[in-house]
VEXVONU-948578 format. One record per atom (N, C-alpha, C, CB): x, y, z. Coordinates in steps of 0.05 Angstrom, whole numbers, plus 5000, padded with zeros to 4 digits. Glycine has a CB too. Layout:
% residues N
XYZ/...
//
This chain:
% residues 305
431569321994/429069261978/427069481983/427868981985/425669571962/423669781964/420869641964/423869981940/419369701985/416769571989/414469751984/416669452016/414970021983/412770211979/413570401957/412170372006/412670331933/413470491909/411070651899/414470301886/411570901894/409471091885/410071171856/409271341904/407971161839/408271261812/407371551811/406571081792/408971721797/408272001793/408672061764/410072191811/406472121750/406772181721/404272211706/408371961709/404572221680/402272261662/403072181633/401372561662/401272231614/401672191586/401871891580/404272331576/402171821554/402071541545/404271371557/402271531515/406771481558/408971321569/408471281599/411671461564/407571481613/406971451641/404871231646/405971711653/402771221630/400771011632/401970741627/398471061612/403670721607/404970461601/406670371624/406670481575/408270551636/409970491658/408270411683/411870721665/406170561688/404370491710/403370211708/402070691712/402470131684/401469861679/403569651684/400269841651/406069711675/408169521679/408969491708/410669601663/408969711723/409569701751/407569531766/409569981763/405069551758/402969391770/403169101762/400169501763/403769051736/403968781726/406268631739/404368781696/408568771742/411068641751/411268611781/413368781741/410068811796/410268801825/407868941837/412968931834/405468831835/403068961845/403169011875/400668801838/404568841890/404668861919/406269101929/405768611930/408069211912/409669441920/408569701910/412469411911/406669701891/405469941880/403370051899/404369901851/403970261914/402170361934/400370581925/403770451958/400870691901/399170911892/400171041867/398771101914/398571231857/399171381833/398471671838/397571261809/400271851830/399672131830/399872231801/401672291849/397772351791/397772451764/396772741764/396172281745/396572851740/395773141737/393273161720/398073311726/391773371725/389473431707/390573591683/387273601723/391273431662/392273551637/390273511615/394973421630/387673511622/385573451603/385473641579/382873441617/386673881582/386674071560/389074021541/386874351572/390673821546/392873741530/392073511512/395373671547/392573541486/391773331467/393173061472/392373421439/395373071487/396772821494/395872691520/399772871495/393872811532/392972721559/391972431558/390772901569/392672281579/391672011584/390372001612/393871801582/389372231621/388272251648/386072051653/387172531653/384072031635/381871851640/382771561640/379671891619/384671491622/385671221621/387271151647/387571181597/388771341657/390271291682/388271251705/392171531688/386271431707/384371401728/382871131726/382371641727/382071061701/380570811697/382270571705/379770791668/384870581698/386570351705/386770331735/389370391692/387170551748/387470541778/384870441791/388070821788/382570531781/380070441792/379570151787/377770611781/380270061763/379769771756/381669591772/380269731726/383969691781/385969521794/386369591823/388569531779/384569751834/384569821862/387269961870/384069581880/388270131853/390670281859/389870561868/392570301834/390370631893/389670901902/390971121885/390370941932/389571331878/390771541862/389771811870/390071491832/391372011863/390672291867/391272441841/392372421890/389472631835/389772801811/390273091821/387172791793/392573191813/393373461821/392873661799/396373471830/392673911806/392374131786/393874371797/389374191780/393874591782/395274831790/398274791792/394174921817/399374841815/402274821819/403174531820/403174971843/401274341823/401974061825/404074001846/402873951798/403674111870/405474061892/404973781903/405074271915/407073611903/406773331911/407373291941/408473151894/407773511956/408473481984/406273321999/408873751997/403773401994/401573262008/401472972001/398973392000/401472891975/401472611968/403772451980/401472581939/406172571981/408472431993/407972382022/411072601989/406872572036/406272542065/404072322069/405272802077/402172312051/399972122054/400671842046/397472212038/402171812024/402871542014/405271422029/403371551984/407071602038/409571512052/411071302037/408871402080/411871362012/413371171996/416271152005/413271241966/417570931998/420470912001/421970931974/421270652016/420370961953/421471001926/419271121908/422670741914/420071311891/418171441873/419271411844/417671731880/417571321826/418271321797/416671551784/417571051784/418171721770/417071961758/417271941727/418472221768/414971931713/414971901684/412872091673/414471611676/413672281656/411672461645/410672671665/409372311634/412572771681/411872971701/413373231695/412572871730/411973451691/413273691681/413273911702/411773791656/413573831727/413674021749/416073961767/410974001766/417074171780/419374141797/418673971822/420374421806/420473791828/420273651854/421773821875/421573361852/420373931895/421674101914/424073971927/419674191936/426174131932/428674031943/428173901970/430674251946/426274011986/425873902013/424673622012/424074082029/423673531989/422573261987/424673061978/420273261967/426873151966/428772961955/429872771977/431073121943/430272882001/431272712023/429172592040/433172872040/426672642033/424472542050/423672262043/422072732047/424372172018/423771902009/426371752009/422471901980/426571532024/429071402029/430471312003/428671162047/428871201984/430071121959/430171331938/428470891948/429071561944/429171791926/427071781904/431871811914/427571951884/425871981861/427471891836/424772271857/426371711821/427771611797/426071681773/428271301799/427371801753/425971891729/427271801704/425772191729/425971861681/426871801655/427572051640/424771631639/429972071629/430672301612/431472201585/433072461625/430272331564/430672231537/433272331524/428372311519/435472271537/438172311526/440072131540/438972611528/442472111529/444571961542/446072151560/446471821521/445072191584/446372371603/449272301606/444872371630/451072511609/450472791614/449872971590/452672911629/449672851566/448973001542/446073081542/449572841516/445473331534/442773431531/441173421558/441273271510/442473511579/440973561603/438973781598/442873631627/436973801614/435074021611/432673961594/436474261600/431874151578/429374151564/429574041535/428174421563/427373921526/427073841498/429473691487/426574081480/430473481500/432973351491/432773221464/433673141511/430473101457/430272971431/430173181409/427772791429/428673391414/428473611394/431273731388/426473831403/432673801410/435373921406/437273731392/436474001433/437073471398/438873281385/438273261355/438573001398/435773261348/435073251319/435673511305/432073181316/435273731317/435973991305/438973991299/435274221323/440573871317/443473871313/444273661292/444773811340/442373501282/443073301262/444473051274/444773421242/444173001299/445472771312/444272511302/445272791343/445972301301/445172041290/444171851311/447471921275/444471921336/443471741357/442771911382/445471521364/440971801397/440271911423/439971671442/437672101422/438271701461/437771471479/436171571503/440371351489/435971401524/434671491548/436271401572/431771361550/435871551594/437271501619/435271471641/439371721625/435671261657/434171231682/435971341704/433270931688/435071551718/436871691736/435471791761/438171941722/436971831782/435971941807/435972241806/437571841831/433772361817/433672651819/435572741842/430772741825/436872971837/438373101858/437873401855/441373041857/439473571868/438973861867/439673991840/440573991889/441173851824/441973961798/439873901777/444673851789/440374001753/438573951730/439573701716/438574191711/438273481721/438873221709/441773131714/438373231678/442673181738/445473121745/445772871763/446773351758/443572741769/443672521788/444972261778/440972461798/445172071795/446471811788/444771661767/446871641813/446171511750/444971361728/444571071737/446771381703/442170971733/441470691738/441770521713/438670671750/441070641690/440970491665/440870691642/438570291665/442170611620/442070771595/441970581571/444570961593/440670681550/440670521525/440470711501/438270321525/441970651480/442070821456/439770761438/444770781442/439070961422/436970941401/438071091377/434171051410/437970961353/438871091329/436871291318/439470881308/437871501305/436171691291/436871671261/436571991302/435071561245/435671531216/435071791202/434071301204/435971801177/435572041161/432672101156/437072011134/430971901156/428171931150/426371941175/427171721131/427571931198/425971941223/424972221228/427671841247/422472241236/421472491247/421272451277/418572561234/420672661291/420872651320/418972441332/420272921333/416672401319/414772201329/415971921327/412072211313/417571871306/418871611303/420871561325/420271591276/422471771331/424471741352/423171711379/426371991352/421071861385/419671831410/418471551413/417472041413/417471441391/416371161393/418570961399/414971091366/420971001387/423170821394/423970841423/425570881376/424071091433/424871131461/422771011480/425171421467/420271041473/418170931491/418370621491/415371011481/418870501468/419070211467/421470111484/419370111438/423670251482/426070181497/425670221527/428570341487/424270441534/423770491562/421970281574/422470771565/419870201559/418169991569/419769731572/415769941549/421669681554/423369451556/425069451581/425169431532/426069691588/427569711613/425969621637/428570001618/423469721639/421769651662/421169351662/419169811661/420669241638/419968961637/422368781645/419068881609/424768871638/427168711642/428668771668/429068741619/428369011679/430069091701/428669201725/432069281691/425969241723/424569371745/424769211771/421669411738/424468951769/424668781793/427468791805/423968491787/429568811788/432268831798/432669091814/434268821775/431569301803/431869561816/430469571843/430769791799/427969481844/426369501869/427469291889/423469451863/428769081880/429968891898/432668971908/430168611885/433669201899/436269291908/438569161894/436569261937/438069021871/440168881857/441469051836/439068621845/440269271828/441369451808/442669681823/439169551788/445069761815/446569971828/447070211810/449269861839/446570451819/447070691802/449970771802/445370921812/450770931782/453471031780/453371331775/455070881758/455471471782/455671751777/455771811747/458171871791/454772041739/454972121711/457872191704/453172361706/458472151678/461072221668/461472531670/461472131639/463972611673/464572901674/464973011646/467072941691/465472841626/465872931598/463172921583/467972761584/462973091563/460673081545/458173211556/460072811538/458473391576/456173521588/455073741569/456873651615/452473741565/451173951549/448273991560/451073881519/447174221554/444574301564/442774401541/444774511587/440174371544/438274481525/436374671539/436674261512/435874901526/434075101538/431175021532/434675381526/429375131548/426575091544/425775201516/424875221566/423875061503/422875151477/419975221479/423374941455/419175411462/416375491460/415475461431/415875781470/412875461424/412075441397/413275651378/409075461395/413875891389/414976101373/417776041363/415076361388/419175851377/421875771368/421875611343/423175621391/419575551332/419375391308/419675551282/416875241307/420075811284/420375981260/422775901243/420476281267/422375841218/424575751200/426175991190/423375591176/428775961191/430576161179/431576051153/432976221199/430476151131/431076051104/433976101096/429176161084/435476261111/438276301105/439976061111/439276551119/438975881128/440475631134/440475451110/439175491159/442275261109/442375071086/440074871089/445074931085/439374741067/437074571065/437074341085/436774451037/439374211089/439573991108/438974081137/442373851107/440074311144/439574421171/436674481174/441274681175/435374601154/432474661155/430874411157/431674831131/431574201141/430073951143/430273831171/431073751122/432673831183/432873731210/431073891229/435873751219/430974151225/429274331241/426374251239/429674631233/425474191214/422774111210/422173831222/422074101179/423973641218/423573371228/423373371259/425873191220/424973541272/425173551301/422673661314/427473711309/421073811299/418773951312/416073871300/419174241309/416073651284/413673561272/411773441294/414173351250/409573331286/407673211305/409073011323/405273091290/408573001349/406273131363/406873421372/405572961386/409073541364/409673811372/408374011353/412773851373/408474271361/407074471345/407974501316/407274731358/410574441311/411474441283/413174691277/409174431265/414974651257/416474881246/414575031228/418974781230/414975291226/413075451211/414475681196/410975561229/412975791177/413876031162/411376201157/415375941136/411676401141/409376571134/409276601103/409576851147/406876611093/406376651065/404176861062/405676391050/404877091052/402977311048/401477371075/400977251026/402977371096/401877441122/400577211137/399977651119/400276981124/398976751137/401076561148/397076611117/400676471173/402576281185/402076001173/402276271215/404275871164/404075611152/405875421167/404775611122/404775201177/406275001192/407174781172/404674871215/409774721172/410874521154/411574271169/413474641139/410274051162/410573801177/412473601164/407873671181/412773631137/414573441122/416073601102/412873221109/418473511096/420173641075/422473461067/421273911085/423473491043/425773341034/427773541022/424973131012/430273461023/432373631011/432173600980/435173551021/432073830966/432173830937/434873730928/431474120925/435073540910/437673410904/439573570886/437173150891/438773810877/440473960859/440974240870/439173980831/443174360863/443574640871/441374820858/446374740862/440575020873/438575210862/439275490871/435675130872/439375670852/440075950858/437576110864/441676080835/437876310881/435676490887/436076610915/432976340886/434076760924/434276880950/432976690971/432777160951/434176670994/433076491015/430076551020/434576521041/428476341019/425576371022/424076400996/425076601040/425476440974/424176480949/423076210938/426076600928/420776220925/419675980912/421175930887/416576020907/422575710885/424275650862/422875490841/426775510870/421075310849/419675140831/416975070842/421274880824/414975020825/412374930833/411574690816/410175160831/410674470829/409774240814/406774270809/410373980830/405974310784/403074360778/401274120785/402774430749/402473880787/400873640791/400073610821/402273390782/401973630839/401373590867/401573840884/403173380878/402374060872/402474310887/404874340905/400074340904/406674140904/409074170921/410874390910/410673900921/412474500928/414174720920/417074670929/413174990932/418874790915/421674790923/422375070932/423674690900/423275090957/423975350968/427075370969/422775380997/428075600961/430875650961/431875700990/431575900943/433975560997/435175591023/438075701020/435275321038/439475731042/442175831041/444075651026/443175881069/446375761017/448475611004/447475470978/449675401023/445575600964/444575490939/443275220941/446775490918/442075160964/440674910968/437674960969/441574780995/436074740967/433274780967/431774560983/432274780939/429374620991/427674441006/425074400989/426974551034/424374140985/421774080972/419774030993/422073840952/417474180992/415374161012/412874050999/414774441025/411973811007/409673680994/406973811000/409573401002/406773961022/404274081029/404574241054/402073871032/402574401060/402574571084/400374501103/402474861076/400574591127/398474571147/398074841160/399174351169/395574911165/395075161180/395875121209/392175251177/396275341223/397275311251/395175221270/398375581260/392675161261/390775041279/390874741278/387875141273/392774631262/393174341261/391574201240/392474231287/389874341226/388274221205/389774231178/385474361203/389674011164/391074011138/389874211120/390973721126/391674341105/390674561088/392474581063/390574821103/391274591040/392874631015/393074931010/391574480991/395575021006/395975301000/397075330972/397975421021/395775480956/396675520928/398675750927/394275570910/401075690920/403175890916/402576030890/406075780916/402376290891/401276440867/403476510847/399976690876/405976530856/407976630837/410676540845/407876940836/412376500825/415176430830/416676670842/416576340804/415476900842/416677130854/416077140885/415777390841/414276980893/413476980921/415776870939/410976820926/415676950964/417676860983/416176771009/419677080990/417476581023/416576501049/418276631070/416576191052/417176671093/418776791115/417477021128/421476871104/
//
């Protein structure tokens, strides 16, 4: 049984998990370690601090390298839950906590180990993903699995929809199984040796659309990087345009990839020619500062890219 559990994390899901840990077993929650991510639009720093203060949960806010060595020494946990933490846990700490570090990974491990698992799954056009509750070890997401659950990806889901499903399922795990885990009644298992894959780190620049791809591939690319992420983008007359929504044009269309094939005079939507004589209908554009912006395409001879 684990009697001293430390929460390490941030963001909305981290806040939800912290609240559940306190609700379900307040006597074992010894503290919270979070980060100063106030410059991130997804930050829940003030809410996390407020919750801890309102419920007498000791907390520390880290910045810079976010080294958790000091907090581990001060709190002396026998188990750590890590949710929404984007920093390396030093190897020398892995064996310092008797129950180890348990985290959430948004894939069905061993598939999509590494970075941006939901984004990579949607770019690939996969129909399902899921989440894994797993123990940290020296590898990249290679530790033992405590729990997994699948989540479907529908044709009309954007990344925000999939993330919301995963957050709901993750919260369900904590509500239904957290007491079992901390009581030592839940047992982990080794990951499967088949189906291993990895995802590389992504940056905003990786959102550049290649109009030579077919329309379905491009739509998956757009869906995977929509809000809350920076978005897929292209260029029009030297101006960067972020595309948040798109549909596959239902008819074949000839032209050069990136060429404007049709313009709807009523709503300003455009059909862009893609590879293999396919097309994407785009209902509107957004400037790269995140503010909605209507862009008037001037000519059917114009091209994006």
